[in-house]
C-alpha positions, 0 to 999 in steps of 0.5 A: 209334328214333333221330334222322335225321341229316339233320333238325333238332331241329325237324323230329324234334320235329314228326315224333315228334308226328305219330306221337303223333297218328296213334297216338292217332287209330288207337286211337281217342284224342283227339290231347290225351290223349297228351302228350310228355315231351322227356328232355333228359339230356345235351343243351344248353341251346341244343338244348332252346331249339331243340326248345321253339321246335318247341313242346316243352313239358315236359322230363324230366330224370333228374339233379338237378345236370344239370337245375339250371343248365338250369332256372335258364337257361329260366327264364321260358320256358313250360316244365314240368319233370318228374324221370323219373330214379332219385331218392335219398332224400338228393335228395328236399328239391331235388326236391320242389316244383321239378319238376312231377311226379316219375315214378320213386317206387319204394319205400314209403320214398322216397314217406314221404320226398317226403310228409314234404318236401312238408309241411315245404316247403308243397307238395302233390308230384305223383307217378307209382308206378314198377312193376317190371312184368316183376319183374325182379330188377335193375330198381327199382320196385314189384312189382305185388303189393307194389303192390297191397299198399302202397297204402292206406299210400300213399294216406295221404300227404296231401302226395304226389299220386299221378296214375297209374303208370309203367314200362320194360319189359325189353329187346325184339327190337322195340317190338312186343314190349313191348306185353305189358308196356304192357297189362299196366300199363294193365290194372293202372291200371285195376283199382288205380283202382277200388280205393283212394279218394284215388288217381288212375290217370289218368296212365300213363308208358311208351313211349321213342323206339324204343316210344312208338308202341305205348305210345300204342296201349296207353294211354300219357297221357305217353311220355319221348322223347330219341334221337328228338329229340335224337339219340344222346347221351353218357351 
C-alpha cells in the first residue's frame, strides 16, 4: 500500500498506527503487542524527523553505509535502530552494538560471526532468525527443517540473543495471499519456543506496507513499513 499523495508523513504515520491498532484489537490482542518499524532506506533525515514528530520511535535500515550518517544526525533523539536488510559477514563488526536488533540472521556462519564480534566488544546482540518460509531457491534465510536442526548450536552462542523469527513471504496477488506464510511462521515459533532452552520466540517480524494488517492478524509483533509512510522511493 503506497502512501497517499495528499497526506503528510505525519498523517501517514497516524493512519498506519490506527490500522495496526484496529487489526490487533480485531485479533483479540493488546494494542501494545505490535510495534511499527519504519523502514527508512532512501529516506532523508528531514523526512525521518517528520516521522519522529508523529510518533515513530523504531527505525529500520537496510544498508550500513546509508544508516551511519543518519544515526549520527539523529543522535540524541529517542530512537531505536533495527538492521532489517541482508547482513554481510564483513560488516558484522560495524553493526553489532550499533543496532538494538538485527532482523536478518540467515545462516549459522553469520550467527557465529555476530557472536564472535559481540564477545569482542562486550555486547550481547539481540537478533531474529530469518526463515525462508516458502523454501524459495532465490531467497536468503534458514529453511524450516534446517533451522530446527541448528537450534541447539545456535542456543550455545552466548553473546547472541535470539528473540524470535523474521520472514518475507513470496510475492502474492494480494495481502490475503501472504496469510498462510505468516501463519506458518507463527506456528513454527510456537513449536520452537517449547523445544530449546535459552532461545526466545517472542518476536515475529513479518508484514510490510502491502500486507502488515494481515501480518498483525496472524501474530506479528514487529511490522516493517516504509512505502505506506514515506511513499515510493528510489532504490
